[in-house]
Backbone as ProteinMPNN parsed JSONL, in Angstrom:
{"seq_chain_A": "MAQNTQQMREAVQKVMDDNTLDALVYPTWAFPPRMIGDLNTPHGNNSPRLSPPTGFPAITVPMGFVRDSLPVGLQVLGRAWSEPTLIKIVYAYEQATRHRRPPASTPPLPARP", "coords_chain_A": {"N_chain_A": [[6.299, 2.723, 26.881], [9.146, 4.416, 25.801], [10.3, 7.655, 26.918], [11.426, 9.415, 24.94], [10.506, 8.209, 22.596], [7.73, 8.485, 22.895], [7.557, 11.303, 22.898], [8.416, 11.867, 20.296], [6.456, 10.582, 18.801], [4.186, 12.072, 19.573], [4.967, 14.587, 18.6], [5.095, 14.193, 15.795], [2.422, 13.517, 15.343], [1.232, 15.949, 16.112], [2.207, 17.743, 14.161], [0.921, 16.673, 11.94], [-1.776, 16.994, 12.721], [-1.918, 19.832, 13.118], [-1.564, 20.724, 10.536], [-3.541, 19.536, 9.13], [-3.112, 16.985, 7.873], [-3.212, 13.883, 6.122], [-1.147, 12.222, 5.62], [2.47, 11.943, 5.612], [4.966, 12.483, 3.218], [7.94, 11.327, 1.797], [11.291, 10.751, 0.489], [12.387, 7.344, 0.37], [15.054, 6.743, 0.637], [17.962, 8.565, 1.633], [20.194, 8.914, 0.076], [21.051, 7.644, -3.171], [21.435, 4.073, -3.708], [24.723, 2.678, -3.48], [26.847, 1.831, -6.231], [27.979, -1.482, -6.93], [31.011, -2.196, -5.385], [31.712, 0.478, -5.052], [33.016, 2.498, -2.725], [33.239, 5.088, -2.042], [31.265, 7.069, -2.439], [28.407, 8.578, -0.751], [26.638, 6.225, 1.217], [23.582, 4.532, 0.471], [20.836, 4.987, 2.577], [18.228, 3.65, 4.438], [15.018, 5.01, 5.372], [14.455, 5.007, 8.381], [13.534, 6.763, 10.265], [11.044, 7.786, 11.075], [8.704, 5.997, 10.975], [9.394, 3.435, 12.389], [10.225, 4.356, 15.097], [7.921, 5.783, 15.906], [5.857, 4.046, 15.553], [3.907, 4.397, 13.728], [2.164, 3.579, 10.715], [3.728, 2.926, 7.52], [4.164, 3.017, 4.0], [6.096, 2.017, 1.258], [6.588, 2.977, -2.078], [7.439, 2.624, -5.587], [9.231, 5.353, -7.069], [10.618, 6.021, -9.268], [13.781, 6.015, -11.033], [17.328, 6.068, -10.528], [20.439, 6.747, -12.061], [19.603, 5.392, -14.312], [18.908, 2.742, -13.752], [18.726, 1.985, -11.077], [16.33, 1.507, -8.671], [14.283, 3.859, -6.89], [12.526, 4.794, -3.952], [9.418, 6.052, -2.595], [8.261, 7.037, 0.466], [5.308, 6.782, 2.355], [3.867, 7.966, 5.148], [1.51, 7.418, 7.678], [-1.097, 8.251, 10.062], [-1.636, 6.609, 13.24], [-3.201, 3.487, 12.822], [-4.082, 4.022, 10.224], [-3.976, 2.57, 7.889], [-5.877, 1.859, 5.75], [-6.3, 4.396, 4.525], [-3.679, 5.022, 3.75], [-3.201, 2.992, 1.872], [-5.022, 3.722, -0.129], [-3.879, 6.179, -0.911], [-1.257, 5.453, -1.82], [-1.906, 3.632, -3.821], [-3.306, 5.244, -5.656], [-1.216, 6.977, -6.343], [0.622, 5.163, -7.523], [-0.93, 4.301, -9.74], [-1.238, 6.7, -11.123], [1.387, 7.458, -11.779], [2.855, 5.25, -12.725], [5.471, 4.309, -12.193], [6.643, 1.901, -11.481], [8.645, -0.734, -12.591], [8.962, -3.951, -13.719], [11.581, -6.244, -12.773], [14.067, -7.03, -15.223], [15.154, -9.524, -15.14], [13.272, -11.228, -14.134], [10.772, -13.465, -14.973], [7.502, -12.886, -16.466], [4.434, -13.361, -14.622], [2.248, -16.151, -15.127], [-0.787, -15.825, -17.017], [-4.03, -15.754, -15.549], [-6.443, -18.398, -15.796]], "CA_chain_A": [[6.928, 3.415, 25.78], [10.183, 5.324, 26.289], [9.905, 9.061, 26.861], [11.79, 9.979, 23.639], [9.592, 7.63, 21.606], [6.43, 9.135, 23.093], [7.669, 12.689, 22.456], [8.477, 11.885, 18.844], [5.116, 10.202, 18.335], [3.314, 13.227, 19.795], [5.398, 15.672, 17.712], [4.646, 13.864, 14.441], [0.959, 13.635, 15.36], [0.903, 17.373, 16.187], [2.449, 18.315, 12.829], [-0.161, 16.212, 11.065], [-3.012, 17.649, 13.177], [-1.845, 21.276, 12.883], [-1.586, 20.985, 9.096], [-4.638, 18.734, 8.581], [-2.501, 16.045, 6.93], [-3.492, 12.454, 6.232], [0.112, 11.489, 5.494], [3.719, 12.627, 5.291], [5.57, 11.812, 2.071], [9.363, 11.644, 1.709], [12.036, 9.666, -0.161], [12.758, 6.219, 1.223], [16.51, 6.779, 0.815], [18.564, 9.89, 1.61], [21.128, 8.852, -1.045], [20.822, 6.421, -3.943], [22.339, 2.993, -3.342], [26.032, 2.668, -4.157], [27.123, 0.782, -7.203], [28.826, -2.528, -6.335], [32.43, -1.846, -5.375], [31.895, 1.902, -4.769], [33.098, 2.771, -1.288], [33.571, 6.499, -1.889], [30.097, 7.944, -2.399], [27.571, 8.3, 0.428], [25.859, 4.996, 1.083], [22.14, 4.682, 0.585], [20.34, 4.586, 3.894], [16.78, 3.604, 4.497], [14.452, 6.089, 6.195], [13.791, 4.453, 9.556], [13.497, 7.822, 11.266], [9.711, 8.13, 11.562], [7.773, 4.888, 11.202], [9.716, 2.525, 13.496], [10.147, 4.892, 16.458], [6.582, 6.247, 16.279], [4.902, 2.958, 15.423], [2.932, 4.755, 12.708], [2.358, 2.775, 9.507], [4.295, 3.568, 6.336], [4.244, 2.167, 2.818], [7.031, 2.511, 0.257], [6.221, 2.673, -3.463], [8.446, 3.109, -6.533], [9.056, 6.722, -7.559], [11.479, 6.251, -10.421], [15.09, 5.373, -11.067], [18.536, 6.891, -10.635], [21.458, 6.066, -12.879], [18.853, 4.632, -15.304], [18.522, 1.374, -13.417], [18.554, 1.756, -9.648], [15.026, 2.022, -8.248], [14.183, 4.674, -5.677], [11.186, 4.703, -3.413], [8.749, 7.133, -1.902], [7.606, 6.486, 1.651], [4.118, 7.518, 2.78], [3.641, 7.675, 6.563], [0.188, 7.855, 8.114], [-1.432, 8.242, 11.488], [-1.885, 5.277, 13.778], [-4.373, 2.778, 12.319], [-4.556, 4.66, 8.987], [-3.588, 1.756, 6.732], [-6.774, 2.003, 4.588], [-6.017, 5.677, 3.872], [-2.37, 4.9, 3.096], [-3.352, 2.137, 0.69], [-5.666, 4.548, -1.159], [-2.914, 7.183, -1.386], [-0.171, 4.854, -2.617], [-2.485, 3.039, -5.028], [-3.56, 6.348, -6.586], [0.098, 7.435, -6.824], [1.144, 4.156, -8.453], [-1.723, 4.318, -10.962], [-1.0, 7.959, -11.837], [2.774, 7.629, -12.229], [3.359, 4.035, -13.405], [6.927, 4.249, -12.04], [7.133, 0.541, -11.266], [9.12, -1.504, -13.738], [9.391, -5.262, -13.216], [12.971, -6.541, -13.098], [14.25, -7.719, -16.496], [15.573, -10.907, -14.887], [12.156, -11.998, -13.589], [9.757, -13.704, -16.015], [6.142, -12.474, -16.056], [3.562, -14.401, -14.074], [1.297, -16.647, -16.143], [-2.14, -15.269, -16.934], [-5.023, -16.636, -14.897], [-7.413, -18.928, -16.773]], "C_chain_A": [[7.938, 4.404, 26.358], [9.764, 6.774, 26.077], [10.232, 9.681, 25.499], [10.849, 9.488, 22.543], [8.231, 8.31, 21.697], [6.47, 10.583, 22.608], [7.692, 12.782, 20.933], [7.103, 11.573, 18.245], [4.153, 11.396, 18.453], [3.667, 14.377, 18.856], [4.939, 15.424, 16.28], [3.128, 14.01, 14.348], [0.535, 15.099, 15.367], [1.106, 18.052, 14.833], [1.314, 17.925, 11.887], [-1.484, 16.877, 11.432], [-3.029, 19.13, 12.813], [-1.98, 21.632, 11.406], [-2.671, 20.194, 8.363], [-4.128, 17.768, 7.504], [-2.965, 14.619, 7.19], [-2.198, 11.658, 6.236], [1.273, 12.452, 5.303], [4.383, 11.817, 4.19], [7.015, 12.278, 1.95], [10.091, 10.497, 1.025], [12.4, 8.575, 0.845], [14.244, 6.259, 1.56], [16.987, 8.22, 0.79], [19.556, 10.006, 0.449], [20.794, 7.617, -1.862], [21.794, 5.331, -3.495], [23.656, 3.114, -4.106], [26.067, 1.582, -5.215], [28.035, -0.233, -6.512], [30.283, -2.126, -6.481], [32.709, -0.389, -5.047], [31.88, 2.117, -3.256], [33.334, 4.25, -1.009], [32.364, 7.429, -1.823], [29.275, 7.645, -1.145], [26.734, 7.044, 0.2], [24.372, 5.315, 1.18], [21.712, 4.243, 1.969], [18.83, 4.657, 3.901], [16.283, 4.719, 5.414], [13.713, 5.522, 7.402], [13.55, 5.502, 10.637], [12.103, 8.119, 11.822], [8.845, 6.916, 11.89], [8.174, 3.98, 12.363], [9.625, 3.164, 14.89], [8.758, 5.376, 16.876], [5.57, 5.104, 16.314], [3.817, 3.256, 14.41], [3.209, 3.938, 11.45], [2.952, 3.605, 8.369], [4.348, 2.544, 5.216], [5.22, 2.824, 1.846], [6.586, 2.049, -1.12], [7.319, 3.2, -4.387], [8.158, 4.546, -6.968], [9.977, 7.032, -8.722], [12.804, 5.537, -10.27], [16.18, 6.426, -11.062], [19.553, 6.059, -11.4], [20.804, 5.097, -13.859], [18.417, 3.237, -14.878], [18.279, 1.12, -11.936], [17.22, 2.346, -9.18], [15.127, 2.857, -6.976], [12.727, 4.681, -5.241], [10.722, 5.964, -2.714], [8.026, 6.508, -0.715], [6.453, 7.406, 2.061], [3.786, 7.054, 4.198], [2.292, 8.229, 6.974], [0.054, 7.863, 9.626], [-1.606, 6.801, 11.958], [-3.201, 4.739, 13.223], [-4.93, 3.363, 11.017], [-4.207, 3.851, 7.734], [-4.56, 1.866, 5.558], [-6.537, 3.308, 3.818], [-4.693, 5.61, 3.127], [-2.473, 4.076, 1.818], [-4.015, 2.927, -0.442], [-4.677, 5.549, -1.761], [-1.867, 6.538, -2.288], [-0.709, 4.193, -3.885], [-2.738, 4.126, -6.075], [-2.242, 6.864, -7.172], [0.662, 6.455, -7.849], [0.387, 4.185, -9.785], [-1.46, 5.579, -11.789], [0.397, 8.033, -12.439], [3.312, 6.455, -13.041], [4.885, 3.95, -13.353], [7.466, 2.829, -11.912], [7.484, -0.11, -12.589], [9.538, -2.862, -13.218], [10.841, -5.528, -13.604], [13.067, -7.344, -14.399], [14.581, -9.197, -16.284], [14.444, -11.792, -14.363], [11.107, -12.217, -14.682], [8.383, -13.25, -15.53], [5.374, -13.656, -15.487], [2.607, -14.875, -15.158], [-0.072, -16.012, -15.925], [-3.067, -16.261, -16.273], [-5.998, -17.136, -15.957], [-8.767, -18.263, -16.643]], "O_chain_A": [[7.625, 5.143, 27.291], [8.98, 7.085, 25.18], [9.403, 10.406, 24.948], [10.446, 10.255, 21.669], [7.648, 8.671, 20.674], [5.521, 11.047, 21.974], [7.065, 13.665, 20.349], [6.659, 12.227, 17.302], [3.397, 11.681, 17.524], [2.776, 15.07, 18.365], [4.448, 16.34, 15.619], [2.613, 14.567, 13.378], [-0.43, 15.457, 14.692], [0.269, 18.847, 14.405], [0.811, 18.755, 11.129], [-2.237, 17.281, 10.546], [-4.014, 19.634, 12.273], [-2.455, 22.715, 11.065], [-2.716, 20.18, 7.133], [-4.637, 17.737, 6.384], [-3.096, 14.2, 8.34], [-2.143, 10.556, 6.781], [1.099, 13.601, 4.896], [4.362, 10.587, 4.23], [7.29, 13.477, 1.994], [9.574, 9.381, 0.981], [12.683, 8.851, 2.011], [14.645, 5.854, 2.651], [16.475, 9.023, 0.01], [19.734, 11.092, -0.101], [20.301, 6.633, -1.31], [22.86, 5.635, -2.96], [23.688, 3.595, -5.238], [25.401, 0.553, -5.101], [28.785, 0.127, -5.605], [30.733, -1.76, -7.567], [33.861, -0.046, -4.783], [30.854, 1.937, -2.6], [33.599, 4.631, 0.131], [32.446, 8.487, -1.2], [29.426, 6.581, -0.544], [26.192, 6.836, -0.885], [23.963, 6.244, 1.877], [22.185, 3.225, 2.473], [18.237, 5.622, 3.42], [17.072, 5.304, 6.156], [12.483, 5.551, 7.445], [13.379, 5.155, 11.805], [11.986, 8.648, 12.927], [8.305, 6.83, 12.994], [7.358, 3.766, 13.259], [9.011, 2.581, 15.784], [8.442, 5.383, 18.066], [4.558, 5.178, 17.012], [2.896, 2.456, 14.24], [4.364, 3.637, 11.15], [2.718, 4.809, 8.265], [4.553, 1.354, 5.455], [5.177, 4.036, 1.636], [6.249, 0.882, -1.315], [8.051, 4.118, -4.018], [7.009, 4.917, -7.206], [10.103, 8.19, -9.121], [12.942, 4.591, -9.494], [15.978, 7.544, -11.536], [19.521, 4.829, -11.381], [21.402, 4.077, -14.201], [17.628, 2.605, -15.581], [17.669, 0.11, -11.586], [17.007, 3.554, -9.283], [15.954, 2.59, -6.104], [11.816, 4.586, -6.063], [11.514, 6.813, -2.305], [7.265, 5.556, -0.88], [6.595, 8.628, 2.109], [3.462, 5.886, 4.415], [1.961, 9.372, 6.659], [0.984, 7.521, 10.357], [-1.712, 5.885, 11.143], [-4.197, 5.46, 13.165], [-6.119, 3.216, 10.735], [-4.152, 4.406, 6.637], [-4.091, 1.963, 4.424], [-6.572, 3.314, 2.588], [-4.592, 6.087, 1.997], [-1.889, 4.436, 0.796], [-3.606, 2.807, -1.596], [-4.643, 5.74, -2.977], [-1.616, 7.019, -3.393], [-0.035, 4.195, -4.915], [-2.418, 3.944, -7.249], [-2.166, 7.155, -8.366], [1.124, 6.862, -8.915], [1.005, 4.101, -10.846], [-1.462, 5.527, -13.019], [0.573, 8.616, -13.509], [4.13, 6.643, -13.942], [5.523, 3.569, -14.334], [8.636, 2.586, -12.209], [6.734, -0.046, -13.563], [10.402, -2.932, -12.344], [11.285, -5.08, -14.661], [12.25, -8.23, -14.648], [14.315, -10.025, -17.155], [14.645, -12.991, -14.168], [10.607, -11.251, -15.258], [8.124, -13.229, -14.327], [5.637, -14.807, -15.833], [2.201, -14.09, -16.015], [-0.459, -15.704, -14.798], [-2.904, -17.472, -16.424], [-6.343, -16.412, -16.892], [-9.691, -18.593, -17.386]]}, "name": "protein", "num_of_chains": 1, "seq": "MAQNTQQMREAVQKVMDDNTLDALVYPTWAFPPRMIGDLNTPHGNNSPRLSPPTGFPAITVPMGFVRDSLPVGLQVLGRAWSEPTLIKIVYAYEQATRHRRPPASTPPLPARP"}
C-alpha cells in the first residue's frame, strides 16, 4: 500500500475512533449534475475521495432531488469490514425518509405469485 494511501486510511480511522463513529455521512456529489447542454455551471463530480483510496466500504442511497427531477445521493462510509453496519444504517435511512422514487420511464416489476 502506498504511503499516502496508508496515511489517509489511518487518518480516517483515527477520526472515526476519536469520535466513536460507526460511519461518516456526506453527499455523493459536490454539485448537482449539469442539465444536458449546460457547459457553464460546475459539473457534478462523484465523491471518490474517501472510499476508493482507503478501501473502506461505502454505500450510496437516495437523499432527494434537485431541480425537481435530478436525484442526489448520500454516501455512508464505514470502517473496514463494516458492511453489515452500513446496510443497517442505510436501510433505516431509506425506510425513514422514503426519498427513492422509481423512474417514470421504468415499468413496475410484476408481483410475485
